[in-house]
C-alpha positions as CSV (number, residue, x, y, z in Angstrom):
1,M,-4.9,23.3,-3.3
2,A,-5.2,22.5,0.3
3,Q,-2.3,22.9,2.7
4,L,-1.1,20.4,5.2
5,H,1.5,21.4,7.8
6,V,3.6,18.6,9.2
7,S,6.0,18.8,12.1
8,L,8.8,16.3,11.9
9,P,11.5,15.4,14.5
10,P,15.0,16.4,13.3
11,E,16.0,12.9,12.3
12,L,13.0,12.5,10.0
13,Q,13.5,16.0,8.6
14,R,17.1,15.2,7.7
15,Y,15.8,12.0,6.0
16,V,13.2,13.8,4.0
17,D,15.9,16.5,3.0
18,G,18.2,13.7,1.8
19,R,15.5,12.1,-0.2
20,V,14.5,15.3,-1.9
21,S,18.0,15.9,-2.8
22,A,18.8,12.4,-4.0
23,E,15.6,11.9,-5.9
24,G,15.6,15.4,-7.4
25,F,12.4,16.6,-5.9
26,V,11.7,20.4,-6.1
27,D,11.0,20.6,-2.4
28,P,9.8,18.4,0.6
29,A,6.2,18.9,-0.4
30,A,6.8,17.3,-3.8
31,Y,8.4,14.3,-2.2
32,L,5.4,14.0,0.2
33,R,3.0,14.3,-2.6
34,D,4.8,11.6,-4.4
35,L,4.7,9.3,-1.3
36,V,1.0,9.9,-0.7
37,E,0.3,9.1,-4.6
38,R,2.3,6.0,-4.5
39,D,0.5,4.9,-1.3
40,Q,-2.8,5.6,-2.8
41,G,-2.0,3.5,-5.9
42,L,-0.9,0.7,-3.7
43,Y,-4.0,0.8,-1.6
44,Q,-6.2,0.9,-4.7
45,A,-4.4,-2.1,-6.0
46,D,-4.9,-4.0,-2.7
47,V,-8.7,-3.2,-2.8
48,R,-9.0,-4.4,-6.5
49,R,-6.9,-7.6,-5.6
50,L,-9.1,-8.3,-2.6
51,Q,-12.3,-7.6,-4.6
52,A,-11.1,-10.1,-7.3
53,L,-10.5,-12.7,-4.6
54,I,-13.9,-12.2,-3.2
55,D,-15.5,-12.4,-6.8
56,E,-13.4,-15.5,-7.4
57,G,-14.6,-17.2,-4.2
58,I,-18.3,-16.2,-4.8
59,A,-18.0,-17.6,-8.4
60,S,-16.3,-20.8,-7.2
61,G,-19.3,-22.1,-5.3
62,I,-19.1,-24.5,-2.4
63,I,-15.7,-26.1,-1.6
64,D,-14.8,-29.0,0.7
65,R,-12.0,-27.1,2.5
66,E,-12.2,-25.8,5.9
67,P,-12.6,-22.0,6.2
68,E,-9.6,-21.7,8.4
69,D,-7.5,-23.3,5.6
70,V,-8.8,-21.0,3.0
71,L,-8.1,-17.9,5.3
72,R,-4.6,-19.2,6.1
73,D,-3.9,-19.4,2.4
74,I,-5.3,-15.9,1.8
75,V,-3.2,-14.4,4.6
76,T,0.0,-16.2,3.3
77,E,-0.6,-14.8,-0.3
78,I,-1.2,-11.3,1.1
79,A,2.0,-11.6,3.1
80,D,4.0,-12.7,0.1
81,P,2.2,-11.6,-3.1
82,H,5.2,-12.7,-5.2
83,G,5.8,-16.1,-4.2
């Protein structure tokens, strides 16, 4: 396994230590691995969602809306995916 050495300012180190303790992680490295894995999952979900939107757009053919309106709708949906 590769190693990564990270320097944190004291306030972030205290935060990490608190999260490790509160969430029951073995050590800060386990906490950071969990953060990276969750971020990776979110990123992959975003990529899949964007690809689905692209595929939907390609499959929908020509529309009579202005491109700016379509982009505005997409940006709004990305900013608030739940509503």
